[in-house]
C-alpha positions as a LaTeX table, in Angstrom:
\begin{tabular}{lrrr}
\hline
Residue & $x$ (\AA) & $y$ (\AA) & $z$ (\AA) \\
\hline
Met1 & $-0.03$ & $-0.02$ & 0.02 \\
Phe2 & 1.24 & 3.53 & $-0.85$ \\
His3 & 1.49 & 6.57 & 1.51 \\
Leu4 & $-0.22$ & 9.86 & 0.48 \\
Glu5 & 1.35 & 13.23 & 1.01 \\
Trp6 & $-0.35$ & 16.44 & 0.11 \\
Leu7 & 1.48 & 19.76 & $-0.69$ \\
Asp8 & 0.16 & 22.83 & 0.91 \\
Lys9 & $-0.74$ & 24.16 & $-2.53$ \\
Ala10 & $-3.05$ & 21.11 & $-3.14$ \\
Thr11 & $-4.71$ & 21.64 & 0.19 \\
Ser12 & $-5.16$ & 25.38 & $-0.40$ \\
Glu13 & $-6.69$ & 24.82 & $-3.85$ \\
Leu14 & $-9.20$ & 22.36 & $-2.54$ \\
Thr15 & $-10.10$ & 24.73 & 0.38 \\
Asp16 & $-10.77$ & 27.57 & $-2.10$ \\
Gly17 & $-13.15$ & 25.31 & $-4.02$ \\
Trp18 & $-14.81$ & 24.00 & $-0.94$ \\
Leu19 & $-15.54$ & 27.59 & 0.40 \\
Ile20 & $-17.44$ & 28.71 & $-2.66$ \\
Ala21 & $-19.30$ & 25.43 & $-3.06$ \\
Asp22 & $-22.93$ & 24.83 & $-2.14$ \\
Ser23 & $-23.89$ & 21.92 & 0.13 \\
Ser24 & $-24.60$ & 19.58 & $-2.94$ \\
Leu25 & $-21.22$ & 20.32 & $-4.48$ \\
Arg26 & $-19.50$ & 19.94 & $-1.08$ \\
Ala27 & $-21.03$ & 16.39 & $-0.93$ \\
Asp28 & $-19.66$ & 15.65 & $-4.35$ \\
Ile29 & $-16.22$ & 16.94 & $-3.48$ \\
Thr30 & $-16.19$ & 14.76 & $-0.29$ \\
Ala31 & $-17.18$ & 11.69 & $-2.22$ \\
Ala32 & $-14.59$ & 12.37 & $-4.95$ \\
Ile33 & $-11.82$ & 12.85 & $-2.29$ \\
His34 & $-12.66$ & 9.52 & $-0.69$ \\
Glu35 & $-12.66$ & 7.67 & $-4.05$ \\
Ile36 & $-9.46$ & 9.32 & $-5.19$ \\
Glu37 & $-7.63$ & 8.45 & $-1.91$ \\
Arg38 & $-8.85$ & 4.91 & $-2.21$ \\
Arg39 & $-7.49$ & 4.54 & $-5.69$ \\
Leu40 & $-4.21$ & 6.23 & $-4.86$ \\
Leu41 & $-3.50$ & 4.11 & $-1.82$ \\
Arg42 & $-4.05$ & 0.91 & $-3.81$ \\
Ala43 & $-2.61$ & 1.33 & $-7.27$ \\
Pro44 & $-1.54$ & 4.99 & $-8.05$ \\
Glu45 & 0.61 & 3.91 & $-10.95$ \\
Arg46 & $-2.61$ & 2.80 & $-12.77$ \\
Ala47 & $-4.89$ & 5.64 & $-11.49$ \\
Gly48 & $-5.80$ & 8.47 & $-13.93$ \\
Glu49 & $-3.76$ & 9.23 & $-16.99$ \\
Ser50 & 0.03 & 9.49 & $-17.28$ \\
Arg51 & 1.77 & 12.71 & $-18.03$ \\
Ala52 & 5.54 & 13.32 & $-17.59$ \\
Pro53 & 7.44 & 10.28 & $-16.26$ \\
Gly54 & 6.04 & 9.42 & $-12.77$ \\
Thr55 & 3.39 & 12.19 & $-12.97$ \\
Arg56 & $-0.28$ & 11.49 & $-13.48$ \\
Val57 & $-3.56$ & 13.35 & $-13.43$ \\
Met58 & $-6.98$ & 12.01 & $-12.38$ \\
Ile59 & $-10.29$ & 13.60 & $-13.09$ \\
Leu60 & $-13.14$ & 12.55 & $-10.90$ \\
Tyr61 & $-16.06$ & 14.97 & $-10.87$ \\
Pro62 & $-15.80$ & 17.59 & $-9.53$ \\
Leu63 & $-12.03$ & 17.32 & $-8.90$ \\
Val64 & $-8.94$ & 17.26 & $-10.94$ \\
Val65 & $-5.88$ & 15.78 & $-9.10$ \\
Ser66 & $-2.25$ & 15.94 & $-10.16$ \\
Phe67 & 0.15 & 13.70 & $-8.45$ \\
His68 & 3.65 & 12.01 & $-8.67$ \\
Val69 & 4.14 & 8.42 & $-7.98$ \\
Asn70 & 7.47 & 7.29 & $-6.35$ \\
Thr71 & 7.41 & 3.47 & $-6.55$ \\
Arg72 & 10.85 & 3.21 & $-4.66$ \\
Thr73 & 9.40 & 4.76 & $-1.57$ \\
Asp74 & 5.64 & 3.80 & $-2.02$ \\
Thr75 & 4.78 & 7.48 & $-1.84$ \\
Val76 & 2.19 & 9.45 & $-3.78$ \\
Leu77 & 2.79 & 13.18 & $-3.72$ \\
Ile78 & $-0.46$ & 15.10 & $-4.50$ \\
Trp79 & 0.69 & 18.47 & $-5.77$ \\
Arg80 & $-2.53$ & 19.83 & $-7.17$ \\
Arg81 & $-6.18$ & 19.27 & $-6.27$ \\
Gln82 & $-8.79$ & 21.66 & $-7.60$ \\
Val83 & $-12.32$ & 22.17 & $-8.51$ \\
Pro84 & $-12.45$ & 22.84 & $-12.26$ \\
Ser85 & $-13.12$ & 26.46 & $-13.31$ \\
Ala86 & $-16.52$ & 25.66 & $-14.83$ \\
Thr87 & $-17.69$ & 24.26 & $-11.55$ \\
Arg88 & $-16.23$ & 27.30 & $-9.80$ \\
Arg89 & $-18.30$ & 29.55 & $-12.08$ \\
Arg90 & $-21.42$ & 27.62 & $-11.41$ \\
Cys91 & $-20.81$ & 27.81 & $-7.67$ \\
Leu92 & $-20.21$ & 31.55 & $-7.70$ \\
Lys93 & $-23.45$ & 32.09 & $-9.60$ \\
Thr94 & $-25.33$ & 29.90 & $-7.18$ \\
Ser95 & $-23.94$ & 31.72 & $-4.15$ \\
Ala96 & $-24.82$ & 35.03 & $-5.73$ \\
Gly97 & $-28.38$ & 33.90 & $-6.28$ \\
Val98 & $-28.09$ & 33.70 & $-10.18$ \\
Arg99 & $-29.74$ & 30.61 & $-11.60$ \\
\hline
\end{tabular}
C-alpha cells in the first residue's frame, strides 16, 4: 500500500473550491476525495492518466488531481487538487443567487 502526501498548494486549492461550493457540491467533493484516496492508496501507478514520467492526473467529478508516484518509496505526492473552473463559475453564480 502507498502513503499519500499533500503539498500545501493542493490543500489550499481544494479549500478555495470548498469555500465557494454549495452543500450539494461539497457532498460531491467529499465523495470524490474519498474515491481518489482509495485509488491512490491501492494502485496509483494505474490511476488516472500518465503525463511526464512518474506524474499522473486523475479527473473525478468535480475534482482534478495531479500527483507524482514514487514506486521506490511507495509514496504518492499530491501536488494539485482543484475544483475545475466551470464548476467554480457555477458555484459563484449559485452563491450570488443567479440561476
